VOTI-514070 format. One record per residue: residue in three letters; y, x, z of N, C-alpha, C, O, CB in turn. Coordinates in steps of 0.05 Angstrom, whole numbers, plus 5000, padded with zeros to 4 digits. Glycine has a CB too. Example, Ala and Ser with C-alpha at 12.3 -4.5 7.8 and 13.67 -1.06 7.14 Angstrom:
2
ALA488652645156491052465156493452645156493452855169491152265181/SER495552575142497952735143500152585157502352685161498852825114/
//
This chain:
390
MET517644865185516345085199514244975218514644755230518445255214/ALA512045115220509845025237510645035267512645165274507345195233/ALA509044905283509744885311509445155326507745315318507944675325/ARG511045195346510845425364508745355385507745135386513545495377/PRO507945555402506245495425507345265441509845235444505845735442/GLN505645095452506444855466508444905488510244755493504044705476/GLU508045125502509745185525512345305517513945385534508245355545/GLY512845335491515445435482515645735481517745845475517545325498/ARG513545875488513646165489513246285460512646135441511546285508/LYS513746545458513246675433510246705428508646715446514646955433/LEU509546715402506846775395506247065400507847235393506246695365/ARG503947115412503147395418501447495394499347385390501647415445/VAL502447695380501147795356500348085359501848255369503047765332/VAL497848145352496848425351496248485321494648335309494448465369/THR497448695311496748795284494949035287495649225302499348865268/LEU492649035274490649245276490549415251490049305229487949135284/ILE490949675253490649855231489050095240488650135264493449945219/ASP488150255221486550495227488250735235487750855256484750565203/GLN490350785219492051025224494950955218495550765203491151265207/LEU496751105231499551065226500451275206502051455213501151075253/GLY499451265181500051465161502651395148503951195153497851485141/ILE503551585130506051535115505651475086507451385073507751785118/THR503151515076502751475047501051225041501451105020501551715035/GLY499151165058497450935052498950675051500450605069495250915073/GLY498550525029500050275026499450075047501349935056499550164999/ALA496950045055496249845074497549895101498649705113493149835078/GLU497550145110498850215135501850165134503050065153498250505143/ARG503050235111505950195108506649905109508549825122506950325082/VAL505149735095505649445095505349345124507049195133503649295076/ALA503149415137502649305164504949385183505849205198500049415175/THR505749635183507749715202510449595196511949515214507950025203/GLU511149575170513749465163513849165168515949065176514349525134/VAL511649025163511648735168511948685198513548515206509148605157/VAL510348825215510548765243513248835254514248705273508348925258/ARG514549045243517249115252519248895245521248855259518049375239/ARG518748755222520648555213520148275223521748095218520748555183/LEU517848225237517447965248519647895267520548055282514647955262/ASP520447635267522647545283521947585313520147465323523147235278/PRO523447755327522847805355523447565373522547565396524548045365/ASP524847365363525347125379522946935377522746745393527846985369/ARG521146985358518746815355516146955361514146815366518746705327/PHE516147215361513647365364513847595383515747745383512647465336/GLU511847625401511447865416509548045400507347965394510247805445/ARG510448285392509148445372507848695384509148855398511048515350/THR505248725378503848965386502449085361501148935346501748905408/LEU502749345357501249485336499049645349499649825365503149665319/CYS496549585342494249725353493249915331492549825309492049535362/VAL493250175337492350375318489750495329489650625350494550605315/SER487550455314484950525325484450825326482750915342482850395308/ARG485750975309485351275310487951415318488551635308484451375282/TRP489351295336491951415345491451645365489851615383493651195358/THR492851865361492652095379495452205384497252155369490752315367/ALA495652355405498252485411499052675389501352715383498052625438/GLU497052805377497652995356498852855332500652965319495053145348/GLU497852615326498952465304501852385309503552405291497252215298/GLU502452295333505152215339507052455337509452425332505352095367/ALA506052695342507752935341508253025312510053185307506453165355/ASP506852915293507252985264510052905256510852675260505152835246/PRO511653095246514453035240514852825218516952705216515853285231/LEU512752775202512952565181512252295192513052085181511052635158/ILE510752285215509952035226511651945250512051705254507052045235/ALA512652135264514252075288516551885283517051705299515352335300/PRO518051915261520251725256519351435253520751255261521851805231/ARG516951395241515951125238515251005266515950775271513451125220/ALA513951165283513351065310515851005325516050805339511651275325/ARG517851175323520351135337521750875327522850725343522251375333/ALA521850835301523050595290521650345300522950145305523050605259/LEU519050345302517550115312518350055341518849825348514550165309/ARG518350265357519050215385521950125388522549955405518550475402/GLU523750235373526550155374526849865366528649725375528250325356/ALA525049765349525149475341523749295361523649055357523849445314/GLY522649415382521349255403518349215399517149045412522648985404/VAL517149375381514249355376512849545395513449785396513549415347/ARG510849445410509249615427507049745410505849605394508049445451/ILE506549995414504350135400502150205420502650325441505450395386/VAL499750115413497450165430495450325414494650245392496149905441/GLY494550555424492550715411489950695426489950695451493451005408/ILE487650685411485150675425483350915420481050925429483650425417/LYS484451115406483151375404480251365395478551495408483351525430/ARG479751215374476951205363476551445344477951465324476450935348/HIS474851625351474451875336472151865316471852045300474052105355/SER470551655317468251635299467651345294468051175310465851785312/ARG466551295270465751025263463550925282463250685286464751015235/LEU461951115293459751045310460650995339459050905356457651255309/ALA463151055345464051025373464750725379467150655381466551205378/VAL462750565381463150275385464550225411466250045413460450125384/TRP463850375432465150335458468150375458469550275475463850535478/ALA469150515438472050575437473650315432476050315437472650775415/TRP472350105423473749855418474149685444475549485443472249685398/ALA473049775466473349625491476249575499476849355508471949775513/PRO478049765496480849705504482149475488483749325498482549955501/LEU481449465462482549245446481348975455482848785457481849285416/LEU478848965460477648715470478948635497479448395501474548755474/SER479348825514480748765540483548665535484448475549480749015558/LEU484948785517487748705511487748415500489348255509488948895490/LEU485948355482485948085471485347875492486547655492483748065449/ARG483547935511482847745532484947735553485847515561480147825544/ALA485847965563487647975586490347855579491547715596488048255596/GLU491347895555494047805548493947545532496047445523495448015532/ARG491547435528491247185514492747185487494547025482492246945532/ILE492047385471493347425445492847175428490647075427492347685431/ASP494947095413494746855396493846915368492346765356497446715395/VAL494647145357494147215330493247515329494647685339496547165311/LEU490947565316490047835311489947865280488447725267487147885324/HIS491548045270491848085241491048375235492448565242494848035232/SER488748405221487748665214488148735185488448555168484748685221/HIS488048995179488549085152486349285144485849475158491349215149/GLN485149235121483049405109480349355122480049255144483849705111/PHE478249455107475549365112474649415141473649235154473749495093/GLY474749665150473749735177475149565198473749455216474150025182/SER477749555198479249395218478649105215478448955235482249445215/ASN478349005190477648725185474948655198474648445211477548665155/PHE472948835195470348785206470548755237469548565249468449005199/TRP471848955250471848955279473648735289473048615310472849225289/ALA475848675276477548445285475948185283476248015301480048435268/SER474348145262472847895260470847865282470247645291471547875233/ILE469748095292467748085314469248055341468647875356466048335314/LEU471148235346472448245372474248005376474447895399474048495375/GLY475547915355477347685358475847435367476747285384478747625332/ARG473447395355471947165364470647195391470547005407469647105343/MET469847445398468847495425470947445446470347345468467847785427/ALA473447505440475647465459476747185459478447115476477847655453/GLY475947015440476946745439479846735427481346545433476946625466/THR480646935411483246935399483546695380481846665362483747205384/PRO485546535383485746295366485846345336484646195321488146135374/VAL487346555328487646605299486946895293487947085305490546545290/VAL485046935274484347195265484747205234483747035220481247265272/ILE486347395225486947425197486047705188486747905200490047395192/ALA484547705166483647955154485247995128485547815112480547945148/HIS486248245123487948295101486548505083486148735091490748405110/GLU485848415058484648595039486748715021488348565009482448445022/HIS486848985019488949115004488049224978489349194957490149325021/ASN485749354978485149504953482249614954481549784969487049744950/TRP480649504936478049634931477049534904477949324894475949584953/SER475049674893474249634865472249414861471849314839473149884854/PHE470949324883468749124881466349224866464549074860469748874868/GLU466249484861463949604846462149744867462949864886464949814825/GLY459449704862457549824880457849704908458749474911457850124881/GLN457049854928457449784956456549494962458149324971460349814964/ARG454149434957453049164962453449084991453948854997450149144954/LEU453049285009453349225038456149125044456548935059452649465055/ARG458149255031460949165037461348885027462648725041462949365024/ARG460348825003460748544993459348345011460448135016459548524964/PHE457048425022455648245041457248205066457547975075452848355048/VAL458348425077459948395102462448235097463148065114460648675112/ASP463848285075466248135069465647835069467047675080467448215042/ARG463447765055462747475051461647345076462447135084460847445029/HIS459647485089458147355110459047415138458347275157455247435107/VAL460747615141461747685168464747625170465647455185461147975175/ILE466247775154469147755157470147475148471647345163470547975140/ALA469447385124470447125115469446895132470846695134469547085086/ASN467146925144466046705161467346695188467546485201463146735164/ARG468346925198469446935225472546935225473746835245468447185238/ALA473747035204476747025203477646745194476246615179477847245184/ASP479946665203481046415195482046425166481846225151483346325213/THR483046655158484146695131483746975122483947165138487146615130/PHE483047015097482847275084485347295066485647125048480147305068/LEU487047485070489347525053488847725031487547935035491747615070/ALA489747655006489447834983492247914974494147754976487947684960/VAL492448164965495148264957495748234928498048284919495248564964/SER493848134912494348074884492547854875490547794887493948334866/ARG493347734853491647524841488947634832486947504833493047384818/GLU488947884822486548014813484648064837482248034835487148274798/THR485848154859484148194883482947924892480547914899485848314906/ARG484547714892483447454900481247364881479147264890485747244900/ARG481647414855479547344835476947494841474747374841480447404807/GLY477147754847474747914853473347814878470947814879475548204857/MET474947744898473747644923472147384918470147334931475847594944/ILE473147214900471846964894469447004876467246914882473846764881/GLU469947134853467847154832465747374838463447334831469147214806/LEU466547594850464647814854463447814882461247914886466048074849/GLU464947714902463947714929462947434937461447414957466047804948/GLY463647234923462746964929464046834953462846664966459846964933/ILE466546924959467946804982469146544974470246514952470147004993/ASP469146354992470246084988473246114981474746224997469845905012/PRO474146014958477046034951478845914972481146004975477545904924/GLN477945714987479645585007480245775030482145725045478345335017/ARG478645985033479046175055480846415047481346585064476446275065/ILE481746425022483346655013486146565005486546364991481946784989/ARG488046715015490846665007492046914994491547135003492546575032/PHE493546874973494947084960497847094971499346904968495047054929/VAL498547324983501247364993502347614980501447834986501247395025/PRO504247584962505347824948506548014968507847934988507447734928/LEU506248274963507448484979510248534970511148434950505648734979/GLY511648704985514248784977515049044991513649145008516348564984/ILE517349154983518449384996521249315004522449124994518349634978/ALA522349475022525149445030527049565010526349764997525649555059/THR529349455007531449574991532549815006533749775028533649374983/PRO532250064996533150295011536150315012537550214994531950554999/ALA537150435033540050485035540850685014539450885008540750585064/ALA543150645002544250834982545451074996547751075004546350684964/THR543851284998544751525011544351764993542451774978543351575038/PRO546251954994545852204978543552364988543052375012548452374978/GLY542052484970539652624978539552904965541452994952537252474972/ALA537253034969536853304958536353284928535353084918534553444973/ASP537053504915536553524886533853664883533553904884538853694872/VAL531753494878529053604876528653774851527153974852527053374876/ARG530053714830529853884806530854164812529554364804531553754782/THR533154184825534154454832532154594851531654834848536854434845/GLU531154444871529254554890526854684876525854894884528254344909/LEU525954554854523554644840524154824817522354914802521954404831/GLY526754884812527455064791527054944763526455084744525955314793/ILE527354684760527054544735529654564719531754494729526154254738/GLU529454654694531754694678533054424671531654224668531054844652/ASP535654424667537154184659536054094632535554244614540154244657/GLY535653834630534653714605531653714601530653594583535853854583/ALA530253854619527253864616526153584623527053474643526054084634/PRO524353474608523153214615521353244639519753424641521553104591/VAL521553044657520053054682518752774686520052574686521853124707/ILE516152784690514652534696513152584722512852814730512752454673/GLY512252374735510852414760509752164773510051944762512652554779/THR508452204795507251994811507252064840507252294847504351934801/ALA507251854857507151894886504851724896504751484892509751814900/CYS502851854909500451704918498851874937499352114939498751614894/THR496951754950494951904965492852004945491951844928493551724987/LEU492152254947490352374927487552284932486052424947490652684927/ARG486752064921484051954924482851914896484351894876484051684939/PRO480151894894478951874868479851634851480151664827475951844871/GLU480451404864481251174848483951214835484651054817481250924865/LYS485551404844488151454831487851594804489851614789489951624849/ALA485451694798484851814772486952014763487852004740484551594751/LEU487752194780489852384774488952584753490652704739490752524799/GLU486352624750485452804729486052694701486352834682482452864731/VAL486252424700487152294675490052364669490752414646486751984676/LEU491752354689494552434686494752724678496352794661496152384712/VAL493052894689493053184682492353214653493553374638491153344700/ARG490253074644489553094615491652974597492153084575486852944610/ALA493052774606495352664591497552884588498852904568496452414603/ALA497953034610499953244610499253454589500953564575500253374637/ALA496653514587495753714567496353624539497153794522492653764569/ALA496153364533496853264507499953264503500853324481495752974503/LEU501453194524504353174521505653444518507653464503505453034546/VAL504553654530505953904530506054034502507654214497504554094550/GLU504253934485504254034457506853964443507854114427501853924442/ASN507953724449510453634437512853664455515153664446510253354428/PHE512353694481514553734501513953984517512953964539514853484520/PRO514354224505513454474518514754524545513554674561514054704500/ASP517154414550518354464577517854234596519254204616521354504573/LEU515854064590515153834608514353924635513054134638512853664595/ARG515253784656514253824683513053564693514153344689516553914702/VAL510753584706509253354718509153404748507953604757506453314705/LEU510253224764510353254793508553044806508752804800513253234803/ILE506953134824505152954839505752984869505253204880502153014833/ALA506852774881507452784910505352644926504652414919510252654915/GLY504252774946502152654962499952844970499753054957501052414948/GLU498452764989496052924998493652734998493952494997496553065025/GLY491352855000488952695003486452844996486553074988489152454985/PRO484152714999481552844996480952934968479053094964479352665005/ASP482452844948481852914920483453154910483453214886482252674902/ARG484853284928486653494919485153724905486053814884488153614943/ALA482853804916481454034903480553964875480654134857478954104920/ARG479753714870478853634843481253634824480953704801477553354844/VAL483553544834485953534816486753824810487453884787488253384830/GLU486753994830487454274825485554404805486354564788487354434851/SER482954334807481054444788481654354759481454514741478154354796/ALA482354104756483054004729485554144719485754204695483553694730/ILE487554194736489954344727489254624718490154714697491954354751/ASP487454754733486755034726485155034700485555214683485155154749/GLN483254854697481554844673483154814648482454914627479454624676/LEU485354664650487054614626489454804624491054774607488054334627/GLY489554994643491655194642494455084645496355154631491555344616/LEU494754894664497254744667498754814693500354644702496754444666/ARG498255044704499655114729502655114727504055064746498655384739/GLU503655184703506555194699507654914693510154874692507255384676/THR505954724687506854454680506554254702508354104708505354364655/VAL504154254715503554054735503754174763502554384769500653934731/THR505354044780505854154807504953944828505853714828508754224812/LEU503154034846502453864869504353924892504354144902499453914878/LEU505953734900508053784919507153734948508553804967510453604913/GLY504753614952503953544979505453304989506953174974504353784997/GLY504953235014506353005026509353055029510153275037505052935053/ARG510852855023513752885025514952635039514052415034515052914997/GLY516952685055518352465068520852385054522352215065518952535096/ASP521252485030523752435015523152304988524152404967525452695011/ILE521452104988520651984963522951884946522951924921518751744968/PRO525051764957527351684940528551924925529251904902529551554956/ASP528752154939529752394925527852484904528652564882530252624946/PHE525252484910523252554890523452384865523352484843520452524903/LEU523752124869523851944846526351984829526251944805523751654855/ARG528552074842530952124826530552364807532152394788533252184844/ALA528552524812528052754794526452674769526352834751526452964809/LEU525452434768523652354746525152214723527152084728521352174756/ASP524052244699524952084676523051844672523951624664524952254651/VAL520551884678518551674675516551694698515651914705517051694647/ALA515851464710513851454731511251364720511151194702514751264755/VAL509051474730506351414719504451334741504551454763505251664704/CYS502851134736500651044754498151044737497850884719501150764767/SER496351234742493951274725491451164737489251234729493551574719/SER491650984757489350904773487150764757487750624738490350724795/ASP484750794767482450644756482450364767481550174754479850794762/TRP483350334792483550064804485650074826486250284837480849974816/GLU486849844831489049824850488949544863487649364854491749874836/GLY490449524884491049264896493749174885494049074863491049264927/SER495849214902498549164893500249404902501449404923499748894906/PRO500249614886501249874895504249874901505949804885500750084874/LEU504849954926507649974934509150194918511550174914507850034964/SER507650394909508950604894510150504869512350584861506950824887/VAL508850314855509950194831512550044837514450054822507950014817/MET512549904860515049764868517249974873519649924867514549594894/GLU516550204885518550404890519650524863521950584861517350634907/TYR517850554844518850644817520750444805522850514794516450684798/MET520150184808521949974798524649984812526749964799520649704801/GLU524550014838527050024853528750264845531250244846526450024883/ALA527450484838528850724830529850704801530950904790527050964833/GLU529450474788530350434760528850624741530050714721533350474757/LEU526350674747524750844729523050664710521850474720522951034745/PRO522850734685520850604668518150694678517750924686521250674638/VAL516250504677513550564689511450554667511250354652512950354711/VAL509850754666507350754650505050724669504650904686507151014631/ALA503550514667501450454687499050344674499150224652502550264709/THR496750374687494250254677494249954683495449864703491850394690/ARG492949804666492849514668490549444687488449344678492449384641/VAL491049484714488949434733490149294757492549314762487549704742/GLY488349154773489149024798491648854795491848694776489749234818/GLY493548884814495948724814498248834797500348714797496848694841/ILE497749054783499949174768501048984746503448974742499049434755/PRO499348834731500448644712502048424724503648294710498248524696/ASP501748374750503448184764506348294768508248144772502348104792/MET506548554766509048694772510548794747512948784745508548924791/ILE508948884728510049004704509148844679506748814675509149304701/SER511048754664510448634638510748844617512848964614512348384632/SER508548904602508649124583510749074562510948864550505849164570/GLY512349284558514649264539517149164552519249164539513849094517/VAL517049074577519448964590520349164612522549274610518848684603/GLU518749204633519449384655518049654652518649844667518749264682/GLY516249674632514749914628512649874607512949684591513450014654/VAL510550034607508450014588505750024602505350204619508650254566/LEU504049824597501349814609499349924589499449864565500649534618/VAL497450084599495350204582492650164595492550104619495950504578/PRO490450184580487850164592487250394612488350614608485650154571/PRO485650344632484950564651483150764637481650704619483650454676/GLY483251014647481451224637482051334610480351464598478751124637/GLU484451284600485151374572487651554573489851454571485551134553/PRO487251814576489651994578491351984552493752024553488752284583/GLU490051944529491551934504493451694504495751724494489651914480/ALA492651474516494351244517496751294535499051214529492850994526/ILE496251424558498451484576500351684562502851644563497351614602/ALA499251884549500952084535502651944514505052004511499352304523/ALA501551764499503051634477505251464488507551464478501151464460/ALA504751314510506751144522509051314534511351244531505450964544/VAL508351524548510351694560512051824538514551834540509051914577/ALA510751924517512252054495514251854482516551934476510352154473/GLU513451604479515151404467517651364484519851344473513651134465/LEU517351364510519651324528521451574530523851544531518751244556/LEU520251804529521852054530523452084505525652194505519952294534/ARG522451984483523952004457526051784454527851804437521951984434/ASP525951574471527851354469529051304497528351104509526551104457/PRO530851484506531851454534533451194538533451094560533551684540/GLY534651094517536150834520534250614527534850454545537650774495/ARG532050594512530050384518528750424546528350234560527850384497/ALA528250674553527150734579529050654601528150534621526551034581/ALA531650704598533550624618533750324621533950224644536350744611/GLU533550174599533649884601531149774615531449584630533849764573/MET528849894610526449814625526849864655526049694671524049974614/GLY528050094662528550154690530349944703529849864725529750424693/ARG532449864689534249664700532849394704533249264724536749624682/ARG531249314684529749064687527849084710527448884725528249004661/GLY526549314714524649354736525949314763524849184780523349614734/ARG528349434766529749404792530349104797530049004819532249574793/ARG531448974777532048684780529648524789529748364807533248564755/ARG527348574775524948424781523948494809523048314824522848474760/ARG523948744816523048824843524648674864523548574883523249124847/ARG527248674862528948554882528648254883528948124904531848624878/GLU528048124861527647834860524947744870524647534882528147734832/GLU522847904865520147814870518547964891516647854903518547824845/PHE519248214897517648384914519248504936519748744937516248604898/ASP520248334954521948424976520448405003519148205008524548254977/LEU520648615018519048625043519848415063518148315078519348905055/ASP522448355065523348145084522047875077521447715095526348125084/VAL521747825051520447575042517547575051516547375060520747535011/THR516247805047513447825055513147775085511347635093512348105048/ALA514847905101514647865130515147585138513847475156516648055144/ARG517047445125517647165132515246995125514446815141520047065116/ARG513947035102511646875094509346915114507946725121510746955066/ILE508947165122506747215141507347095168505546995181506247525143/GLY509847115177510546985203510046685202509046565221513447045210/GLU510846555180510346275177507346205176506546005186511746165151/LEU505846385164502946345163501746355192500046195198501546555145/TYR502646545208501746565236502246295250500446185263503246795251/GLU504546185247505245935261503645705250502745525265508245875258/GLU503245705224501545485212498745495222497645285230501645515181/LEU497545735222494745755230494445705260492445595269493646025223/TYR496345795276496245745305496445445311494945335327498445895320/ALA498245305296498445015300495844875293495044685306500844905283/ALA494544965271492044845262489844905283488244725289491144965235/ALA489845145295487845205315488245035340486244945352488045505323/ARG490644975347491144805370490244515365489444365383494144805378/ARG490444435339489544165332486544145330485343935328490844075306/GLY485244385330482344395327481444405298479144325292481144165340/GLY483144495280482344505252484344625235483944655211481544245242/
//
């Protein structure tokens, strides 16, 4: 293990995120990792740049804030209401300087940019930028900022998948020595009885149910899942497709449902705080994304012993071996998703075996406690290097 601070004190760590949401994978990883960092080795602060009293009052978010505080994590909000509100970052700069923070760890592009600037202005010994998920398509300005600002100012750029790391090297031109791949993970949930979502939704016994849980954003390509449902319903007339989550793409998904006359088949459930219960209602889980980082939702499907039909993008092939834990298909092809789902619905024994393999693999390779331990060790390693001057 790397050296602790010379005076024997704990390392002072600030984790920077944009929002304390319940669905975004980056926010979930950040909050769960900081909560699991060893309190005997780290003083932990979570800085939320768009934190408001109204957000903390949200019944879906309040339990997460309470769990963080109960674990000894301080939450600091800086109430930044606009991207142009540069002055709103002053409290973070003051915090970094006044408390002589040792490690500043940011997540996602906006926070990475500001952390790379403010961390160096404050003289923070270690600045870590964490890249979670983007397509590397278009956005020349973002590629320039990643390469020439964030990568040059941060001590390390973390990637959540091998594919993300490859894109950062080959498409953004970032020095491979500055990028580390740290696999993500989820916690093993407690085995507790939950609600019967099928009964709640009036789904008949024996009806096939497929679904997905995600933030409704364009890259999730949910209209592809809707078109796959249109193909499937011809052979499975009592099929139900459930989509859990909210987001900016909801109106477009609803439009696709209406255009294909699938109101009785596809249901948008909105945000839910009972994802384990939701997953128990499914026969097959689907990820139709055009691009991904290392989706926590797929890990949750694996933990729920669900066979997974997913697009072969981002870090998903690191998690799912096609034909073993699920079936991988090309992105943007509803016919391929429909064919893979139909195959599993017709062979429940094979589907169940895929689900069992998925749970075993998730628990062996993608565990949140392992992720938190690796990140804590990285903090100590980089701090020790900073003290040595290199």
